[in-house]
C-alpha positions in Angstrom: 78.9 -27.0 -58.3 78.8 -24.6 -55.5 82.5 -23.5 -56.1 81.6 -22.6 -59.5 78.3 -20.9 -59.1 79.7 -18.6 -56.4 82.1 -16.7 -58.7 79.4 -16.5 -61.5 77.2 -14.7 -59.2 79.9 -12.3 -58.0 80.8 -11.6 -61.6 77.2 -10.8 -62.4 76.9 -8.5 -59.4 80.2 -6.7 -60.6 78.7 -6.3 -64.0 75.5 -4.7 -62.6 77.8 -2.4 -60.4 79.8 -1.1 -63.3 76.6 -0.7 -65.5 74.5 1.6 -63.4 77.2 4.4 -63.2 77.2 8.2 -62.6 80.3 8.5 -65.2 80.2 10.2 -68.4 81.6 9.0 -71.9 83.3 10.9 -74.8 83.4 9.2 -78.0 84.3 10.2 -81.6 86.1 9.6 -84.9 89.7 10.8 -85.6 90.2 11.9 -89.3 92.8 13.3 -91.6 92.5 16.3 -93.9 91.1 14.1 -96.6 88.5 12.6 -94.4 89.9 9.4 -94.1 89.8 7.7 -90.6 93.2 7.4 -88.7 93.7 4.1 -86.9 95.7 3.3 -83.9 95.8 7.1 -82.9 96.5 7.7 -79.4 93.7 9.9 -77.6 93.8 11.1 -74.0 91.8 13.2 -72.0 92.8 15.1 -68.6 90.9 15.9 -65.8 91.8 19.7 -65.2 91.1 19.8 -61.5 92.6 16.6 -60.5 95.2 15.9 -63.1 93.7 12.2 -63.7 94.6 11.1 -67.2 92.5 8.5 -69.3 94.0 7.2 -72.4 92.4 5.3 -75.3 93.2 4.5 -79.0 91.3 4.6 -82.3 90.2 1.2 -83.9 90.4 0.2 -87.3 87.5 2.4 -88.5 89.1 5.4 -86.6 86.7 5.5 -83.8 87.7 6.1 -80.0 85.7 5.9 -76.8 86.8 7.3 -73.3 84.5 5.8 -70.7 83.9 5.9 -66.9 84.8 9.7 -66.9 83.8 11.4 -63.6 81.8 14.6 -64.0 84.1 17.6 -64.5 86.1 19.7 -66.8 88.6 18.1 -69.2 91.2 18.9 -71.9 91.0 16.4 -74.7 94.3 15.7 -77.0 95.6 13.7 -79.8 99.2 13.1 -80.9 99.8 11.3 -84.2 102.9 11.1 -86.0 102.9 13.4 -89.3 100.2 15.5 -87.9 100.0 18.7 -85.8 99.0 17.8 -82.0 95.2 18.3 -81.6 94.1 19.9 -78.2 90.6 20.8 -77.2 90.0 22.6 -74.2 86.9 23.3 -71.9 85.3 19.8 -72.5 82.6 19.5 -69.9 81.5 16.0 -68.9 78.2 15.8 -67.1 76.6 13.0 -65.0 75.8 9.7 -67.0 76.0 11.6 -70.4 77.6 10.3 -73.6 79.0 13.1 -75.8 80.7 12.9 -79.4 83.8 14.9 -80.2 85.3 14.3 -83.6 89.0 15.1 -84.3 89.9 16.4 -87.6 93.8 16.5 -87.8 96.0 18.7 -89.9 99.4 17.6 -91.4 102.3 19.2 -89.7 104.9 18.5 -87.1 104.3 17.3 -83.5 105.9 20.3 -82.2 102.9 22.4 -83.5 99.5 22.2 -82.3 95.8 23.1 -83.3 94.0 24.2 -79.9 90.3 24.6 -79.8 89.5 26.6 -76.9 85.7 27.4 -77.1 83.5 26.3 -74.3 80.4 25.4 -76.4 78.3 22.8 -75.0 78.7 19.2 -76.4 76.0 17.7 -78.7 74.7 14.5 -77.3 73.9 12.5 -80.2 74.8 8.8 -79.1 71.6 8.4 -76.8 68.2 9.4 -76.8 67.1 9.9 -73.1 65.6 13.0 -72.0 67.8 14.4 -69.1 68.1 17.6 -67.2 71.5 18.6 -65.3 71.5 20.6 -62.4 74.7 22.3 -61.2 75.6 22.9 -57.7 75.6 26.7 -58.3 71.8 26.4 -59.1 71.0 24.4 -56.1 72.7 26.9 -53.8 70.3 29.7 -55.4 67.2 27.5 -55.0 64.9 27.8 -51.9 65.7 23.9 -51.2 64.9 24.5 -47.5 61.2 24.7 -46.8 59.9 27.8 -45.0 56.8 28.4 -43.0 54.4 25.3 -42.5 56.5 23.3 -45.0 59.8 23.6 -43.0 58.9 20.8 -40.7 58.3 18.5 -43.5 61.4 19.6 -45.7 63.7 19.3 -42.8 67.3 19.3 -44.1 67.9 21.2 -47.6 66.5 18.9 -50.1 68.4 18.6 -53.2 65.3 16.8 -54.8 63.8 20.3 -54.7 65.2 20.4 -58.3 62.2 18.5 -59.5 60.4 21.8 -59.3 62.3 23.2 -62.4 61.3 20.1 -64.5 58.4 20.4 -67.0 55.5 18.2 -66.3 56.5 17.5 -62.6 55.4 18.0 -58.9 57.2 17.6 -55.8 56.2 17.9 -52.1 59.0 17.2 -49.6 59.0 13.7 -48.1 55.4 13.2 -49.7 55.6 12.5 -53.3 57.5 12.9 -56.5 55.5 12.8 -59.8 57.1 12.9 -63.2 55.5 13.0 -66.7 52.2 11.7 -65.2 53.7 8.4 -63.7 52.5 7.1 -60.4 53.9 9.0 -57.4 57.1 7.9 -55.9 58.1 5.5 -58.4 61.4 7.0 -59.1 64.8 5.5 -58.7 67.6 7.3 -56.8 71.3 6.8 -57.7 74.1 8.3 -55.7 77.7 7.8 -57.2 76.1 4.9 -59.2 74.7 3.0 -56.4 71.0 2.5 -56.0 69.8 4.7 -52.9 66.0 4.3 -53.4 64.0 4.0 -50.3 61.7 1.1 -51.4 59.7 1.3 -48.2 58.8 4.7 -47.3 58.5 7.8 -49.4 60.8 9.9 -47.3 63.4 11.0 -49.7 65.2 12.8 -46.8 66.3 9.6 -45.4 68.7 8.9 -48.1 69.2 12.4 -49.7 73.0 13.7 -49.9 73.8 17.1 -48.4 73.5 19.8 -50.9 77.1 21.1 -50.6 78.5 17.7 -51.0 76.9 17.4 -54.5 78.8 18.3 -57.6 76.2 17.6 -60.0 72.6 16.3 -60.2 71.0 14.9 -63.3 67.4 13.9 -63.6 66.4 11.6 -66.6 62.6 11.7 -67.3 62.2 9.5 -70.2 63.8 7.0 -72.5 66.2 5.6 -69.9 68.9 3.2 -70.9 68.3 -0.4 -70.8 71.0 -0.6 -68.1 68.8 1.2 -65.7 66.1 -1.2 -64.5 63.2 -0.5 -62.3 62.8 3.1 -63.0 59.2 4.4 -63.1 58.8 8.1 -62.8 62.3 9.5 -63.3 66.1 8.4 -62.6 67.7 10.8 -60.4 71.6 10.5 -60.6 73.9 12.3 -58.1 77.6 12.6 -58.3 79.4 13.8 -55.4 82.2 16.5 -55.0 85.9 15.1 -54.5 89.1 16.6 -53.5 91.1 18.4 -56.2 94.7 19.8 -56.4 93.4 22.8 -54.9 92.0 23.2 -51.4 88.5 24.2 -51.3 85.4 24.2 -48.9 82.3 26.0 -47.7 80.6 26.7 -44.6 76.9 27.6 -44.3 74.1 28.5 -41.9 70.6 28.5 -42.7 68.0 29.3 -39.9 64.6 30.2 -39.1 63.6 32.1 -35.8 60.3 33.3 -34.5 61.5 36.9 -34.2 61.5 37.4 -38.0 57.9 36.0 -38.2 54.7 38.0 -38.2 52.7 37.9 -35.0 49.5 35.9 -34.5 46.6 38.6 -35.0 44.3 39.6 -32.2 46.8 38.4 -29.4 48.8 40.1 -26.8 52.2 38.8 -25.5 51.7 40.9 -22.3 54.3 43.6 -23.5 52.0 45.2 -26.0 53.1 43.0 -28.9 51.6 40.0 -30.8 52.2 36.5 -29.9 55.1 34.8 -31.9 54.9 30.9 -31.3 58.4 29.6 -30.9 59.9 28.4 -34.0 63.7 27.8 -34.3 65.4 25.7 -37.0 69.3 25.8 -37.8 70.8 24.0 -40.7 74.4 24.5 -40.7 77.7 22.5 -41.8 80.9 22.9 -43.7 82.7 20.8 -46.4 86.6 20.9 -47.0 88.5 18.9 -49.8 92.0 18.9 -51.2 95.2 17.0 -51.9 96.5 14.8 -49.1 99.6 16.4 -47.8 101.7 14.3 -45.5 105.4 14.5 -44.5 107.6 13.3 -47.4 104.3 12.8 -49.6 102.6 15.2 -52.0 99.1 13.9 -52.9 98.8 16.4 -55.9 97.5 14.6 -59.0 97.2 11.3 -57.2 95.5 11.1 -53.6 92.7 13.6 -52.6 90.2 13.7 -49.7 86.9 15.4 -49.4 84.9 15.9 -45.8 81.3 17.0 -45.4 79.2 17.7 -42.2 75.7 18.8 -41.9 73.5 19.2 -38.9 69.8 20.1 -38.4 68.2 21.2 -35.2 64.5 22.3 -34.7 62.5 23.6 -31.8 58.9 24.1 -32.7 55.8 24.8 -30.5 53.1 23.4 -32.5 49.9 24.4 -30.3 49.7 28.1 -31.2 45.8 28.3 -31.0 44.7 30.9 -28.6 42.3 30.0 -25.9 40.4 31.4 -22.9 40.3 30.5 -19.3 37.8 30.8 -16.5 37.7 34.1 -14.4 37.9 34.1 -10.8 34.2 34.7 -10.6 33.6 31.5 -12.7 35.9 29.7 -10.6 33.8 30.6 -7.6 30.4 29.6 -9.3 29.4 33.2 -10.1 28.2 33.3 -13.6 26.5 36.5 -13.3 28.9 38.5 -15.4 27.9 36.3 -18.3 24.4 38.0 -18.0 24.3 40.9 -20.5 20.7 41.7 -19.9 19.8 41.2 -23.5 16.8 39.2 -24.4 17.6 36.7 -26.9 14.0 35.5 -27.3 12.5 32.2 -25.8 13.3 28.7 -26.0 11.1 25.7 -27.2 9.0 25.8 -23.7 8.5 29.5 -24.1 11.0 30.4 -21.4 13.1 33.7 -22.0 16.7 33.4 -22.9 
């Protein structure tokens, strides 16, 4: 019984891993000019950036499904004898989304082709969840690194700041996330399809990926699919960047320095200026990705790499409250300078104050 139960448990775990994914899906129906379905039609989709090709065929009812597609830009095509080749460019697949693309063939030779080039967004008609997709360009434009008093809490640039763009949601870095009135910190976080939820503490920064390493960020706020169990206040699905056929990278430095801050009012730093408590933060890093190029091996369309590095340093003096110290006369026991000669009345025993 032991030798039988172990493989069964392993298969169950594998099924769970493939079910909860950040991959997208394209589905649809292939028809001829008369509207009749075309069975056994070969359909393929190609990732424009990596050259990866995914193939499928239509069923007896003319339906096809291309699943497990990484987020990115694709080109969809169908080649059927007796019909013109169908090509649709600028197909954008987002994180964990299912889109429908129906293919209408035209009679003609395979040497001819019908190319659809519009970049209109695909309609999501195959699932009912409410989701919000945020591209890396949007996150680069957001103030995802806290400033002022919140900077110490935010720490690294926090990609979960995208919550502030969602209706009906509130967010405090490393404190709480609340979506659609659900209890705080009941969200689930997936990175590349793997559960990265911190079930013990609310510090999202302990499991957050680097902003520059993220390709796309999707937040599902309601009507989650049954495959996503244990989701309360929102499903956060992150897909990471990968290498492509072109070398690409980035470098960044976000910093805070007290020289750029306003001084503390009614203080003097001894040089005629205001006191500026030390507050220095540096968040810097870089990314690099591309095809693997080795002697006698060209990784284009086959093998890629991507590397991301980020480091956060902070120096803060938290006690910035001004105080007074005893004068030399006070230290010697002479409190005479404290007497102003003013009569402040009498105490309870009738003595002058």
